[in-house]
One Martini backbone bead per residue (centre of mass of N, CA, C, O) as a GRO file, in nm:
protein
  212
    1MET     BB    1   0.091   0.040   0.028
    2PRO     BB    2   0.093   0.351  -0.038
    3LEU     BB    3   0.199   0.639   0.063
    4GLN     BB    4   0.109   0.979   0.168
    5ASN     BB    5   0.403   1.122  -0.003
    6ARG     BB    6   0.300   1.232  -0.265
    7VAL     BB    7   0.333   1.533  -0.471
    8THR     BB    8   0.181   1.786  -0.608
    9PRO     BB    9   0.186   2.097  -0.756
   10LEU     BB   10  -0.036   2.188  -0.526
   11GLY     BB   11   0.074   2.026  -0.250
   12THR     BB   12  -0.064   1.744  -0.252
   13PRO     BB   13  -0.097   1.460  -0.082
   14ILE     BB   14  -0.041   1.129  -0.213
   15ALA     BB   15  -0.109   0.800  -0.327
   16ALA     BB   16   0.187   0.654  -0.479
   17PRO     BB   17   0.436   0.450  -0.624
   18GLU     BB   18   0.589   0.687  -0.713
   19ARG     BB   19   0.877   0.869  -0.624
   20GLY     BB   20   1.089   1.016  -0.788
   21LEU     BB   21   1.356   1.286  -0.778
   22VAL     BB   22   1.237   1.427  -0.508
   23TYR     BB   23   1.310   1.532  -0.186
   24ALA     BB   24   1.105   1.624   0.111
   25ASN     BB   25   1.005   1.891   0.351
   26ARG     BB   26   0.750   2.034   0.621
   27GLY     BB   27   0.751   1.850   0.843
   28CYS     BB   28   0.497   1.735   1.054
   29ILE     BB   29   0.188   1.590   0.876
   30HIS     BB   30   0.150   1.329   1.048
   31ASP     BB   31   0.031   1.067   1.205
   32GLU     BB   32   0.048   0.760   1.376
   33HIS     BB   33  -0.089   0.631   1.090
   34GLY     BB   34   0.012   0.808   0.826
   35ARG     BB   35  -0.175   1.052   0.815
   36VAL     BB   36  -0.249   1.332   0.643
   37ARG     BB   37  -0.253   1.681   0.748
   38GLU     BB   38  -0.309   1.954   0.555
   39SER     BB   39  -0.358   2.173   0.796
   40ARG     BB   40  -0.061   2.103   0.876
   41TYR     BB   41   0.193   2.371   0.953
   42PRO     BB   42   0.483   2.382   1.144
   43THR     BB   43   0.636   2.512   0.885
   44ARG     BB   44   0.803   2.727   0.640
   45ARG     BB   45   1.019   2.503   0.574
   46TRP     BB   46   1.035   2.428   0.236
   47ILE     BB   47   1.210   2.154   0.101
   48ALA     BB   48   1.453   2.039  -0.150
   49CYS     BB   49   1.602   1.723  -0.228
   50ARG     BB   50   1.796   1.467  -0.244
   51LEU     BB   51   1.778   1.128  -0.248
   52GLU     BB   52   2.098   1.145  -0.216
   53PHE     BB   53   2.318   1.183   0.089
   54ASN     BB   54   2.585   1.067   0.246
   55GLY     BB   55   2.433   0.780   0.302
   56ARG     BB   56   2.156   0.832   0.384
   57HIS     BB   57   1.880   0.700   0.589
   58ARG     BB   58   1.508   0.653   0.569
   59ARG     BB   59   1.416   0.464   0.851
   60PRO     BB   60   1.122   0.480   0.871
   61LEU     BB   61   0.867   0.606   0.716
   62MET     BB   62   0.664   0.801   0.889
   63ALA     BB   63   0.728   0.840   1.176
   64PRO     BB   64   0.633   0.900   1.476
   65GLY     BB   65   0.707   1.248   1.523
   66LYS     BB   66   0.821   1.286   1.247
   67PHE     BB   67   0.906   1.383   0.963
   68THR     BB   68   0.776   1.415   0.641
   69GLU     BB   69   0.830   1.223   0.371
   70LEU     BB   70   0.876   1.358   0.050
   71PHE     BB   71   0.764   1.332  -0.305
   72PHE     BB   72   0.877   1.419  -0.635
   73LEU     BB   73   0.894   1.401  -0.962
   74ASP     BB   74   1.028   1.699  -0.958
   75GLU     BB   75   1.136   2.020  -0.939
   76ALA     BB   76   0.901   2.162  -1.072
   77THR     BB   77   0.698   2.047  -0.868
   78ALA     BB   78   0.827   2.161  -0.610
   79LEU     BB   79   0.810   2.460  -0.688
   80ALA     BB   80   0.503   2.471  -0.722
   81ALA     BB   81   0.455   2.389  -0.413
   82GLY     BB   82   0.698   2.574  -0.257
   83HIS     BB   83   0.984   2.453  -0.288
   84ARG     BB   84   1.316   2.484  -0.190
   85PRO     BB   85   1.634   2.456  -0.188
   86CYS     BB   86   1.868   2.305  -0.019
   87GLY     BB   87   2.155   2.412   0.176
   88GLU     BB   88   2.307   2.129   0.168
   89CYS     BB   89   2.251   1.912  -0.076
   90ARG     BB   90   2.191   2.207  -0.252
   91TYR     BB   91   2.394   2.448  -0.245
   92GLN     BB   92   2.412   2.578  -0.533
   93ASP     BB   93   2.106   2.624  -0.568
   94TYR     BB   94   2.076   2.802  -0.315
   95GLU     BB   95   2.279   3.024  -0.396
   96HIS     BB   96   2.123   3.111  -0.644
   97LEU     BB   97   1.872   3.200  -0.492
   98LYS     BB   98   2.004   3.413  -0.305
   99LYS     BB   99   2.105   3.601  -0.527
  100LEU     BB  100   1.827   3.662  -0.643
  101TRP     BB  101   1.688   3.761  -0.382
  102ALA     BB  102   1.860   4.022  -0.341
  103GLU     BB  103   1.725   4.151  -0.600
  104LEU     BB  104   1.414   4.115  -0.538
  105HIS     BB  105   1.469   4.143  -0.195
  106PRO     BB  106   1.569   4.390  -0.041
  107GLY     BB  107   1.672   4.306   0.293
  108ARG     BB  108   1.580   3.989   0.234
  109VAL     BB  109   1.769   3.768   0.404
  110GLY     BB  110   1.774   3.445   0.422
  111ALA     BB  111   1.589   3.174   0.509
  112ASP     BB  112   1.357   3.312   0.664
  113ALA     BB  113   1.279   3.520   0.444
  114ILE     BB  114   1.223   3.320   0.219
  115ASP     BB  115   1.007   3.143   0.365
  116GLU     BB  116   0.807   3.369   0.424
  117GLN     BB  117   0.751   3.453   0.131
  118LEU     BB  118   0.662   3.173   0.021
  119ASP     BB  119   0.424   3.137   0.213
  120ALA     BB  120   0.264   3.385   0.097
  121GLU     BB  121   0.256   3.270  -0.206
  122ARG     BB  122   0.116   2.974  -0.146
  123ARG     BB  123  -0.057   3.119   0.088
  124ASP     BB  124  -0.311   3.242   0.246
  125PRO     BB  125  -0.278   3.419   0.537
  126ARG     BB  126  -0.580   3.374   0.631
  127THR     BB  127  -0.681   3.075   0.511
  128LYS     BB  128  -0.436   2.878   0.394
  129ARG     BB  129  -0.481   2.869   0.104
  130ARG     BB  130  -0.422   2.830  -0.206
  131ARG     BB  131  -0.225   3.011  -0.434
  132PHE     BB  132  -0.262   3.218  -0.717
  133HIS     BB  133  -0.137   3.346  -1.037
  134ALA     BB  134  -0.108   3.606  -1.272
  135ALA     BB  135  -0.012   3.554  -1.628
  136SER     BB  136   0.137   3.560  -1.911
  137PHE     BB  137   0.225   3.318  -2.125
  138ASP     BB  138   0.473   3.478  -2.249
  139GLU     BB  139   0.625   3.511  -1.951
  140LEU     BB  140   0.677   3.209  -1.916
  141PRO     BB  141   0.889   2.984  -1.806
  142ASP     BB  142   1.038   2.714  -1.800
  143GLY     BB  143   0.888   2.512  -1.530
  144THR     BB  144   0.616   2.611  -1.513
  145PHE     BB  145   0.298   2.616  -1.353
  146VAL     BB  146  -0.036   2.544  -1.469
  147LEU     BB  147  -0.377   2.588  -1.524
  148LEU     BB  148  -0.571   2.337  -1.713
  149GLU     BB  149  -0.864   2.234  -1.665
  150ASP     BB  150  -0.778   2.185  -1.352
  151GLN     BB  151  -0.479   2.112  -1.449
  152PRO     BB  152  -0.154   2.043  -1.427
  153HIS     BB  153   0.101   2.227  -1.615
  154LEU     BB  154   0.386   2.229  -1.811
  155VAL     BB  155   0.620   2.452  -1.918
  156ARG     BB  156   0.741   2.382  -2.266
  157GLY     BB  157   0.786   2.593  -2.475
  158THR     BB  158   0.509   2.528  -2.698
  159GLU     BB  159   0.412   2.366  -2.437
  160LEU     BB  160   0.174   2.169  -2.246
  161LEU     BB  161   0.219   1.948  -1.966
  162ARG     BB  162   0.072   1.692  -1.824
  163TRP     BB  163   0.038   1.585  -1.506
  164SER     BB  164   0.179   1.298  -1.327
  165PRO     BB  165   0.314   1.067  -1.116
  166ALA     BB  166   0.471   0.931  -1.386
  167GLY     BB  167   0.434   1.201  -1.566
  168TYR     BB  168   0.417   1.326  -1.892
  169HIS     BB  169   0.129   1.440  -2.089
  170ALA     BB  170  -0.077   1.576  -2.292
  171ARG     BB  171  -0.007   1.775  -2.527
  172THR     BB  172  -0.025   2.139  -2.547
  173PRO     BB  173  -0.055   2.421  -2.685
  174ARG     BB  174   0.080   2.723  -2.638
  175PRO     BB  175  -0.021   3.014  -2.577
  176ALA     BB  176   0.005   3.296  -2.808
  177GLY     BB  177   0.033   3.608  -2.794
  178ALA     BB  178  -0.222   3.834  -2.757
  179ARG     BB  179  -0.426   3.564  -2.738
  180GLY     BB  180  -0.315   3.389  -2.500
  181GLY     BB  181  -0.343   3.518  -2.231
  182VAL     BB  182  -0.418   3.424  -1.899
  183ALA     BB  183  -0.260   3.265  -1.641
  184THR     BB  184  -0.274   3.009  -1.398
  185VAL     BB  185  -0.041   3.018  -1.147
  186ILE     BB  186   0.132   2.802  -0.931
  187THR     BB  187   0.397   2.913  -0.918
  188PRO     BB  188   0.571   3.107  -0.739
  189PRO     BB  189   0.699   3.410  -0.827
  190SER     BB  190   0.994   3.372  -0.709
  191LEU     BB  191   1.029   3.096  -0.875
  192VAL     BB  192   0.982   3.207  -1.154
  193ALA     BB  193   1.231   3.390  -1.144
  194LEU     BB  194   1.431   3.160  -1.126
  195LEU     BB  195   1.346   3.038  -1.412
  196SER     BB  196   1.436   3.317  -1.569
  197THR     BB  197   1.716   3.254  -1.557
  198THR     BB  198   2.048   3.212  -1.649
  199ARG     BB  199   2.060   2.859  -1.679
  200THR     BB  200   2.246   2.537  -1.660
  201PRO     BB  201   1.996   2.417  -1.579
  202LEU     BB  202   1.704   2.545  -1.474
  203VAL     BB  203   1.622   2.237  -1.416
  204PRO     BB  204   1.801   1.994  -1.267
  205LEU     BB  205   1.522   1.810  -1.201
  206VAL     BB  206   1.387   1.641  -1.469
  207HIS     BB  207   1.167   1.462  -1.620
  208PRO     BB  208   1.200   1.267  -1.901
  209THR     BB  209   0.900   1.317  -2.020
  210ALA     BB  210   0.966   1.631  -2.087
  211ILE     BB  211   1.180   1.556  -2.334
  212LEU     BB  212   1.036   1.365  -2.552
   0.00000   0.00000   0.00000
């Protein structure tokens, strides 16, 4: 029976057999029976990590009272959910984010400032419900997630790729030009800005089905 620790681009934990490419946590959000309580957010520090680092092992998963081990299809999915790179196992990615952050948010530096800002961008401060943002399709960089017919889609080149726990499928032409319209953006604005920078690759850990 799969654990309820695979996470969608909307940030929702689901039960699925696929592990994905990115490991993450946001504190302990499960109870003693391994059931996730989505309304429980004990920390603003939502991070995305490597699956393997320095030979560390996480067993058993979702132990009572311990942080909830989460898994994402890839980094684009983790960014959409509002997780930023870990400062330890993904030091270079985190340093890239910090450098960008100093330009975007002068005077708000350090992990606490970053996590506070991302928390406000991914959840309504009053209701704590998921927030979305509006932007022109033409403005969105590859790696951004948008809602299309109420389903999360990855922006890649001239296409929108529908997300699933196993990978991307159902490619749809990306709206373009003046008639492209406004997109409902899932990825928090500060992380969309990260994807807009000149970097190779822009998304270090992307699922192979996005490239096919």
